[in-house]
N, C-alpha and C positions, 0 to 999 in steps of 0.2 A: 096137629099137621092137615092143615084146608089145603085144598086146591085153587090157586091162585088163575081165575076167568082171564082175569087182562095176560100172564104170563102164557097162557097155553094159547090165547088164539094168535098171539104174536106169533108164538112159536110155527103153529099152523102156518099162518102167513110167510113165514120165511121156511117152510117147506116145499110149499108152493111156487116161491120163487129158484128153489132150489134142482126141484122136479124139472123144472122150465128152462133151467141152465146147461141139466144134465142130458135134454136133449140137445140141447144149441151146441155144445160141446163138439161132439161126434160128428155131428154137420158136418161143421165148423172145418175138423181135420179133414173130412173126407173130402172134402170137397176142396181141400188145397191137396192133399195129396193126387186126385184126381186132375188136376190142373198143373203138373212139378213143370212146366214148360213156360208158363203163363211170370209174366213183367209181376204180379204181385204174389205170387208164391209165397213167399218169405212171411212179408205182413200178416196171411191171413193165416200160417203156420202158427204165426207165435199169436196170434189172436184166439186160434182154437186151443193152444195149451194154456193160457192164457183163462181161458174159461174154465177148463178139467180144471186147472187147483183149484177158481172160485168156485166151481161146485163142492169141491170135495169142501173149502174151509166153509164154506155153507153149514151144509151137511152137519158137519162138527159143532159149530155158530146154531141151528136151528132144535138139535140134537140136548143140546146144555139147559135153550130156553125151556124148552118141554119139560123136564124134567126138573128144573128149576121151580117152574109153574106148580108141576104135581106137589114135589117132596120137600119144598123150602118149608121153613116155618116162618105163618105169616108174622109181623111183629101189630 
């Protein structure tokens, strides 16, 4: 059981993207709810929700990559 350095680095990169989107999603949602009377309320709200879903998906994917890098069998 050897550690695959390339997969671990790839997983850490994906975690960095995930953290960025995790901060971006609440900010976009806050801006949407702060400006409910604005014409772009619905598009910004949808964008914030999509960012939140993307952050959750990327979180699971990056953890999966890290686990494969740490615990997979090297061929």
